[in-house]
BANUPA-329729 format. One record per residue: x, y, z of N, C-alpha, C in turn; residue in one letter. Coordinates in steps of 0.05 Angstrom, whole numbers, plus 5000, padded with zeros to 4 digits. Example, Ala and Ser with C-alpha at 12.3 -4.5 7.8 and 13.67 -1.06 7.14 Angstrom:
REM BANUPA-329729
526448865156524649105156526449345156a;525749555142527349795143525850015157s;
***
This chain:
REM BANUPA-329729
519255145211521054965195520654985164m;522154835152522654875124519954815111l;518554595118515854525103513554725107y;513754905125511755105127512055315104k;514255325090514455525067513355415045k;513055185044512255035018509554915013s;508054965038505154825037503254955022v;501954865006499454984987496854844992v;495055025006492154895010490154984990f;488354804984486354884971484055044985i;483954955011481855075027483055155053a;481455295068482955445092481255345121s;478755245118477155245142476054925144l;476754795166475554565171474654535198t;472354455201470854375232472554125239s;473254135262475253895271474353895303f;471653805312471253835340472553635354p;472753355346474053165366477353255370l;478553365349481253385352481853595375a;479853775368479854005389479553905420s;477853715421477053605448479853455458v;480753315442483253125448485853315455l;486053515440488453715446487953865469a;485353955478485154175496483854055524n;483253855526481653775554481653445552s;481053335578481153085583479352935558p;480452675556479452525535476352475537l;474952455514472052415515471552095522p;469452015528468851735533469851575508p;470651305511471951145494469751125472v;467151095477465551055455465351275436s;466051545442466051775424468351795409d;470651685415472651655400472351515370r;473651645353473351525325474151255320p;472751115306474350825293476150945271n;478050775267480150855246480850625230i;480550605203480750405185482950525163i;485150345162487150445143486750185122i;486250265099485950115074488550135056v;489949905052492449955032491849735007m;492449874986492749624960495349614954s;495749464936498749334932499449374903d;501949464898502949544874501149654855d;500449884863498550084844500450334840m;499550464818500750724808499150944819g;500551184817499251424830496451474814y;496651454789494151524775492051324768s;492351054791490650844779487550854792d;486651054807484051054813482851324806i;480151314801478751524783479351784797g;479251824826479652104832482352204833c;484052044820486952154816487652124786y;485552084769485652104739485151844725g;484951604737484651374724481551334706s;481651174686479451104674478550824686e;479450764705478550524720476050604737v;474050454741471750494750472350434783q;472350664799472550614827470850844840t;468250774840466350954852466350974883p;467150764897467450774926469550964932t;471750944921474151104933473451404923l;472651424899471851704888469751834905d;467351694912465651784933466651874957g;468651694972470251794994472052054992l;472952034971474652304962472852564961a;470852514949468252754942467552854968a;467452654987466352725015468852795034e;471152795025473252795044475252995033g;478052895037480652965028482352835011l;483952934996485652794981488352944983r;490552754993493252894995494352824967f;496153034958497352984933500352944938t;501552924958504452894964504452734987q;503452514987503752325009505852084997f;507352005014509151775010509351545022y;510051335006510751065017514151045016n;514750785023517550715022518450614995t;516750524977517450424951517850134947g;516949984968517149704968515149584988r;513949354983511549234998512449215031c;514449035039514549005069515949225080c;517849385071518549595084516249795089p;514549865067512549995075510449905098t;509749665098508249525117509449595147r;511949515149513349575174513249875183a;513450025160513550345171510650405179s;508550325163505950425167505050315198l;505750055202505049925228506350075252l;508950175249510450225272510650545273t;510150715249511150965253513651055253g;515450835244518350885244519350845215l;521850915208522850885182523550545183y;523250435162523050145158525850025172p;527950135168530150015176530249995208h;528950175218528750225252526949985261q;525149885245523249695253524449405245a;526749405230528049165223527749045197g;526349195179525349105152526349325131i;529049325127530249525109530149395078g;529949135078529949025047527548855050w;527748615049525148435048525648245076m;523748035075523047865100525547615101t;527947685093529947455096532347635116n;533247425130534947555151538047595139d;538947865141541547915130543447985154r;542547925180544147955203545148215211k;543748405203544248695208542348825223l;542249005239540149125256537949225237e;538449345214536449475198535149265177g;536549025177536048835160535248535169y;533748545192533548265200530948125188r;529348275172527148165160525048055176g;524748155200522748085222522048315236d;519748415241518748665252519748625286l;521648815290523248795318521248855340n;522048805362520948905389521749155399r;523449295385523949585392521949785379k;519849635367517849785354515249685367s;513449835367510749785368508749845344v;506849665345504949695323502549895330t;501249985311498950135320497250015335i;496449745331494549575346495749605375a;498349505379499549515408499049785417e;499449995408499150275420496050315427a;494250255413491550325414489650145431l;490649905436489349675454488949825482k;491049905493491149995520488950235523p;488450385501486350635504483850535499a;483150235497480450175495479950075471g;481650065447480949995421481049715419y;478949595404479049355391480549335363s;481949155358483849145334483648905318t;483148995290482748805270485048825247y;485948605235487348595215486448395191c;486448485168485148355151487248375122v;488148155109489648145085492348085089g;494448245076497048125074498948245096k;500248085106502148165132504948235125w;506548045116508948115104511048235116h;510848225145513048345166514748155177v;514447875170515747675183516147455166t;518347265167518347065152516146865151p;515246835127512846635128513346355129h;511146165132512345895139513045795111p;514845585115516445455093515645145099i;514745025078514044755079516344565091l;515744425112517444265126518944405150g;518644645151519744805178518044835200e;518344905223516744935245515745175234a;512745255241511545485234511845675258v;513245935255513846095274511746335272r;510546385298508146525298508746775317k;511146805324512246995345511147285332h;510847325306510547605294507947625277n;506347405282503747415271501847635284w;500147735268498447955280497547915305p;496347685314495247675342497647695361l;500047645354502347695370503647995373q;502248125355503048415349500648595357r;498648515373496948695383493948675370g;493748525350491048495339489348285354f;486548305352484948155362484047955349d;483648015320482547815301484347895276r;484647675263486047675237485247475218y;485247565192484547395168486547465143y;487947315136489747375112491847225106g;493947305091496347125083498847235098i;500547095105502847155120505147295101i;505247155078507247235063506647465040n;508247505020507947725006506147674977g;506047464967504847384942503547134939a;501147074927500046864922497846864902s;497046614893494846594880492146744892s;490446884875488547004888486346824890l;486446604874484346404872484646204895w;487346164903487845954924490246024940d;490046224955492446354971494146154988p;496546214986498246065003498246185034n;499646065054499946195080497546305091s;495446205084492746305093492146235121l;491746475138491346455168488346595176v;487446435194485046535210485946575237r;485846815244486946865274489646765277d;490146505290492746435296493846165283n;491446105264492145825250491945815223e;493745665210493945645179491145505172l;490045575149487645425142487645425110v;485945275102485345295068482545395067t;482145475039479345605030477145405037i;477545165036475744945041475144865070k;477344895088476644815116476245045136n;476145295123475745515140472445585146d;471845455166468745475173467645725175s;469345935181468246215182467546355160a;468446235139468146375110467846215088y;465446175079465046005054463046185033q;464346305014462946505000461146364978p;459446494968457246384949458346334923a;459946544915461346504888464346374892e;465546304871468046184872469846314889p;471646204906473046394924475246564911y;475246824919477346994907478247164931h;481247194936482147304960481747624961f;481247724941480248044944477548044955t;475547874946473147874959473047804990d;474947574992475347445020476247695041a;478147855033479048055050476748265055i;475448335034473048555036470748445054s;469948175047467848055065468747985095d;470947875098472047895126472048135143n;472848335129473048615143470348705153a;468148655130465548735137464348595157a;465448295157464148175180465348245209m;467748285209468248405236467248665242y;466848825227465649065234462749035242i;461148855232458448775237458248625267q;460148475273460248365295461448515318k;462848745311464148905335461949045354h;462849025374461149165398461749465394d;459449605388459649905382460050065410t;459849935431460450095453463450185457k;465250045441467850125440469150195412t;470750365409471750385382473650175374p;474050195348476249995334477950095316f;480750005313482449995293482649775276f;482549795250482649625229484449665206m;486149475202488149485180487449305160y;486849425136485849275112487949265093v;489549035086491549085066491048875043a;489748955024489348814997491748724984y;491448504972493948414952493448524923t;490848574917490448734895492049004892a;493249084869493248954845495848834841a;497348704861499548564859499348314838h;501548244818501547994808501147754827w;499747534818498747494789496347624785p;495947644761493347794747491347604748l;489647624768487547424777484647604779h;482747554762480147734765477547554756a;475447604763473147504757472547594726r;471447414713470747444685468747714681p;466847724704464847964698466348194702k;468148224721469848474719471648514697d;473048334688474548354663473048454642i;470748364635468748444614468148734613a;468248874638467949184634469949334619k;472349204617474449364607475349254579y;473949064567474448924542475049164518e;477249184508477849374487478549614499g;478549654525479349964536482050044529k;483849844528486849924524487949854501y;486049804479487149754452488749974437d;488350224448489850444435492550434440e;493450314463495950314471497050474493g;499350474499500450624524499750984524y;501151084507501351364501498351484506q;496351444491493951554492492851514516p;492951314533492151274559493751474577i;495951484576497551664592496851944588r;496452004562495652324558493152364566k;491352214569488452234577488652244609a;490352074621490352104648491552344657r;493752424643495052644655493152944651l;491552894631489553144626487553154651a;487052934659484652884679485952944702r;488552874709489852934735489853244736m;490753374717490853674720488053804724k;485953674711483553784715482853774745e;483353524757482953434783484653604804l;486853694795488753854812490753694828g;490653444822492453234834495453254823v;496153374803498553444794498453724784v;500653874783500554154774499554164746a;498554424737497154484714499354474692a;501854494699504054514681505954264682d;504754034693506153794700507053674670a;509453574667510253444645510353124647e;510153024624509552704626512852594622l;513252424636515952284639516052134612s;518352074602518551894577517151664578p;515951574552514651374546516651124545l;515550924560516750654560515250464544v;516350344525515150134511514250244481g;513950064466513250114438510849974435d;508450054430505849914428506049764403w;506649864381506649744354508549504350d;510149484366512649294368512149024383a;509549014397508648814414507448594391n;508748384395507748124376504848044382e;503948074404501248004410499548254426d;498248384406496948594419494248524440l;493048294429490948224445491948164474e;493948014476495247964500495648194518m;497348374504498248674517495948824530e;493748794512491248954520490048784548s;490148544544488848374563489948394591a;492648394587494148454617493148694630l;492348914619491749164632488849124636m;487049034619484348934626483748804655e;485548604656485248444682486248624703v;488348784703489448934722487549164732y;486149234712483649434716481549304729a;480849054722478548904736479348804765a;482148804773482948754800482249014818m;483149244809482249504823479349564825i;478049494805474949524804473949354822d;474949064827474048894847474448974875q;476649084880477449194903475849424912m;475049594894473349824901470549704909d;469649534895467049414901467149304931q;469449154938469649064964469749314987g;471149524978471249704998468149835000i;467049834981464249934985462649745001g;463349465004461849295024462949355052r;465349435060466149555084464649775090i;464649975074462850235079460450145085v;458849995068455849895077455849775107d;458049605114457949505139458049735160a;459449935156459250135176456950295177l;455950355155453050485153451050295169k;451350045163448849865174448949865205q;451649895214451749875244452050135255t;451350355242451250605254454050735260g;456250635245459050715255460350895232q;458750955212460151065189461451365194f;459351535210459951805210462651835229d;462851675250465351695267467351535265n;467951465236470051305227472051425207t;474351465216476451595195477751345180l;476951375152477951195131480251335117i;481851185120484751285102485351075079l;485651135056486350945031488951055021f;490750855019493350925007494450634991l;496650664980497950444965500550404976q;502050174975504650084988507150144969d;506550184943509050314930507750344905n;509550494886508650554858508050264842g;507350334815506950094797508949934797a;508449664789510349474790511049394761c;513749414755514749354734515749054727q;515448934749516748644749515148454724e;516448324710515448194685515147914695a;515847814717515947494722517547324706l;519347444690521047304675522947104692e;523247174717524847034733523946774742w;521146704737519546504749520046244731m;520045994747521045744731518845664715d;518945634688516445564673517145334665t;518745134679519144854660516844704663s;514844744681512244584682510244684663s;510744934653508645044634508144884610q;505344874609504344714581501544814575g;500744704551498144814544495544674556p;493444824558491044714569490044484553r;489344264563488344024552485843924562g;485343654553482543554564482643424592a;485443394602485743284629488143424642f;487943404668490443484682492943334679p;495143464679497743344675499243244699s;498143384722499843334745498243244768l;499343164784497743024811496243254822n;493543214831492243404846492843454872p;492343634883493343734915490643744930v;490343574948487543564963486943834977p;484143854975483444134988484344185018d;484743995032485544065061488644085064d;490144075042493144065046493744395047v;494844465068495944745072497744855051i;497845055034499945175023501545305043h;504145295042506345455058507245645037y;509745595026511245785012510845694984d;508945774974507845684945507545934926d;509046154932508746414912509646354884s;510646174879511646054851510845814845q;507945814841506445534839507045434812p;507245104810507444984788504844844775k;503044874793500144764785498044864803q;495344834791493044844809492844634829t;490744674844490144424866489244224848r;487744234826486744004810488443904788d;490943984795493143884774493744004746g;492544204740493044364714495644534716w;497544514698500344674703499244954698p;500945114712500845404712501945524689i;500345684672501545824652502546134657l;504946164648506046424652506146594625f;504446474608503846624581502546404564g;502146504538500746374519497646354520g;496846364544493746424547493046634560e;490646804557490247054568489647054599l;490647224610491047244640488247254651p;488247174682485547174696484546934709g;484646704694483746464708485746334728p;484846144743486546044766489445914754v;489145834728491845654721493545844705d;493446134705495146354696496646464718t;499246564710500446694732502246924719y;501147164717502447334694502647614710m;504347794700504648074707504248254682a;503848514686503448704663505648844653y;508248834669510448884653510749214658g;513349284647514349564654512649774636e;511849714611510849954596507749984612a;506449844620503749884634504450024661w;506649944671507050044697508050344696a;509050424672509550684660507150844662n;505050724649502250844647501350894675v;501150684692499950694720501250934736c;503950984732505351184745505051464735n;503451484716503051744703502751954724t;504752194722506452274698509552214709p;509552034730512352044741514051824730f;516951864738518951684728519151444748r;520351204739520950984755518450834766e;518950634786517050464794517450344823y;516150154832516650014855519549954855k;520749964882522849914888525250164887h;524350334868526050594868524750794885f;526251014889525351224904525051474892v;525251474863524051714849520651724853h;519651924845516751944849515051724840e;515651634820513951374811514151164830g;516251124844516350874866515150924894g;515151224900514051264926511851404930i;510451534903508551704910505651534909s;503851564924501351484930499151644938t;496851594922494351704935494151704966p;492951884977491651875007489251985005l;486851815011484251945016483551945044i;482752155056482152135087478752225085a;477452085096474452125102473452055129h;472152255140471252245170468752435172w;466552365169464352575168464252745194p;464852585217464552745244466852905246k;469052895237471353035241472453175221g;471853155196472653305173470353425157i;469553645156467053775149467553855118s;469953915110470754005082470153735064e;469553835042468853625022470653654994k;471753404986472653434959475153684958n;476353664976478853824978481553694976q;483553844972486153764965487953834988l;490253684997492153745015494953715002r;496353925001499253914986501453855006a;500853825030503253795053504453555046e;507553555044508953315042508753105067p;507552875063507252665086507952405078s;508152265096509352005097507951795114h;508451535106507351305122507951385155l;510351445166510951475189509051665203i;507451805187505351995203503051825210d;502451575204499551445209499651375237l;502051275246501751195276501551455293m;502751625285502451905302499352045301a;497952005275495052075276493651885292t;493951625288492251445307492751485335c;495151515342495451615374493951815381v;494552045362493052315367490052315374d;488852145352486052125350484951955372l;486251755379485151555397485751625424s;487451825432488051915461489951705471g;490751495454493151305464495751435475a;497251285491499351385502501851215484k;503651335467505551165457507451095478y;508050835481509950735501512950805496p;514450795514517050835514518350555522s;516950405539517950135542515349935538v;515849705527513649535522514949225528l;513849075546515048825549517948785554n;518748985569521549015579523649135556g;522549195535523949325511523849575509e;525749765508525850035502524650115474n;522850235469521350295444522750545431i;523250525407524050755390521950965385r;522551195394520651415390519351455360p;516551515359515451565333517251795317m;517351755294518751875273516752105262e;514152045259512352185241511252405258g;509152565246507552765254504652705255r;503152755274500052705267499252905244s;497552795226496452915204494053085213l;492753045238490653195245490553495239v;493053645244493453915232493153955206p;493653785187493453805161490653755153v;489553555168486353585159485153815165f;485853985185485054285188486854505174a;488154415153489154605135491354755148s;493054595166495254745180497754565173q;499954695168502554565161503754405182a;505454215181507254065197509854115200l;510954145223513454285230515454015228d;516854005206518653795201521053885183r;523053755189525353855176525853715145e;525353435148525953295123524853005123a;524452885102523552615097525552505082l;525752215090528452065078526951795069y;528651665050528051395039530851245033w;530650975037532850805028531650545021e;532350434998531450174996533750044970h;534849854980536849684965538749854948e;539850094962541850254950540550474939g;537650474934536450714921535650934948n;536151174944536251364964535251614961q;534251734979532852044972532452174998a;532552404999531652595022530352855006v;528052905025526553145014526553355035r;527353605028527453855048525854065032v;523754125046522254315033521254225003g;521754374983520954304956523654144939d;525554164957528454014947528053744948s;528853574929529153294932531953224917k;532853094934535752934930535052644924l;536052534900535152264899536952114883v;537651824887539651724868538451404867m;539251304840538951054837541750924846k;541750644855544150554871546150534845k;548450654855551150624844551350884821g;549451064825549451284807549451554823r;550251794809550752064824548052114832p;548152314855545752424864544752614842w;541852644842540352804820538752984846e;538253264833536853444851534953554834l;532353564847530053684836528453884853y;527154074838525354234851522754104847d;521553974868518953864865516454014861i;516754284872514654484863514354534835s;516454524819516554624792516754364771e;518054104782518453914769518553584784d;515853534789515653324805516153084790r;515953074760516452874743519552794743s;520753004756523952924760525652924730e;525253124714525953114688528653334682l;528953494704530553734701532653734722h;535053574723536653554747538453824749d;538153884775539454144781542054064796l;543153854799545453794816547753964812s;548253964784550654094777550654414779k;548154524778547654764783547554874811a;547254674829546954744861548554534876k;551154544873553054354888552954354916p;552454594925552854664955550154524966e;547954544955545354434968545854154967l;546754024941547053754941548953644964v;551153794967552953684991551653675020a;549653905020548553965048546453735049k;544953655032542953495033543853215034m;546053155020547052845025548352825051a;549353045063550453035095548052955109a;545653075105543453035119542652735117m;542452645091541452405086543652145101w;546352235100548052055115547552035143k;546852255156546452255182543852105191d;541752135174539451985175540151675175y;541851615154542351315147543751195173a;545551335185547051255208544651205230v;543251425238541651395263539651215259r;538451125233536350985230537050665222t;539750605222540750335219540650255186h;540850465171541150375139544050285139v;545750415157548850335157548850145182f;550249945180551649805159549849715141p;550249695113548749565096549749285084r;548149095077548448855073550148845046p;551948695043552948625012551148474998e;550948524974549248324956551048084945e;
***
């Protein structure tokens, strides 16, 4: 098919013993099948980790990449909850019911709640003998609203997971998260007897520590699947002072020097083409009224990534300590491109300067936060600051804005929410000592979140169901990445995207893409992945053909009918 013509591989020989066993003979014993851990970060750009060009310190992820594979053309859906729906189910997000966000728009593709015509990876792997764990951000069902009945029908334990620790909704303070759940019950950081950290609580560390705890307590006679969904580095910018200090002054030169340094490093690493062009600069560094604040925003963002990488290191240590590291496939990716949101939409009416005493009534430690993604105060009564003070502490709630997002997406255009390369491109690191013998190699096969379910089913020996609990289950859309691990191409016609009117289709190296309400643009990704040279006027027949393909996809997968805004 078309993709076979465009695949470029750095290496050609991989030892893949278990995959061969699964493909050609009866399944090996359950205890010999690999554990699978999918780790996903939140709102990060393609160039934000060290092994993809960043100056941020990510030794754990860099180490996994050095001993494994890096995919250079892996894609997400461009937004948080559609990505989670697609990852969990192996479907395009509209097929799973989450084409936009987790609000119900009364249409098949936009119910905002993971539907029962889909199965999660956990639901697929449990019948094959896998234990299943989920840690972190869920965000595929409406989250609890204060005063409403708590609906648990689509919480992780109701969708195939044995254990869960994390938040049901999409954003919260990292110092005091809302909608925090242990297994099937809402908890607070103070009344959760299963986890009381030595340091002041921070959600990034809590995700890492609980994942490590589940690994340490796991019965190694059986394999496990674990989904670790960090909220780092999604706003608010909350990090520990010791991690922020590592980056003091690191970003004082401004946006363009960091972008140029990243691009040079990316070319050296091979994660972009040697002739890759830098997209237009966003933001004027010298026009900033407060350069200390502008630098600090990126310093805290970098510290959040650093802290996450440290936590992934603890997960790796838990695997090694329990003898499970060699036969565990670890996949790391990101849910969308860098986030340009500046939080200017947030209500700042309660904002006030820090003073000697709290100005608001404290909230007791045993009161559960429900829908508190736009907090007005800390638990002890201090007003939340959306500016005026440097970010990081519990009483701040800030984002780093469009200019830094442009840096993080080096060298691509656009951001989270859009389906140009800056919105949908993500690193994918694959590490599995027992199954992948090649080290520090690249894979250029165009691949997508929809492929993760197929990969998990392939390696686990599970049978993807056609019916579950009386519901007809939609077939998987993806392809197993196991052949790509072994330097083989995938047989696929096209990949598709749609989010809030932004839409795209990729066929081979040709990508047709549009922003909502604008004309189609056409790019040759093999020569112009930064999407700077529009070929649509030069190739109208190809535009028409690919647009027709996209429309067929949109009808088939319930993009249409689309809700009115």
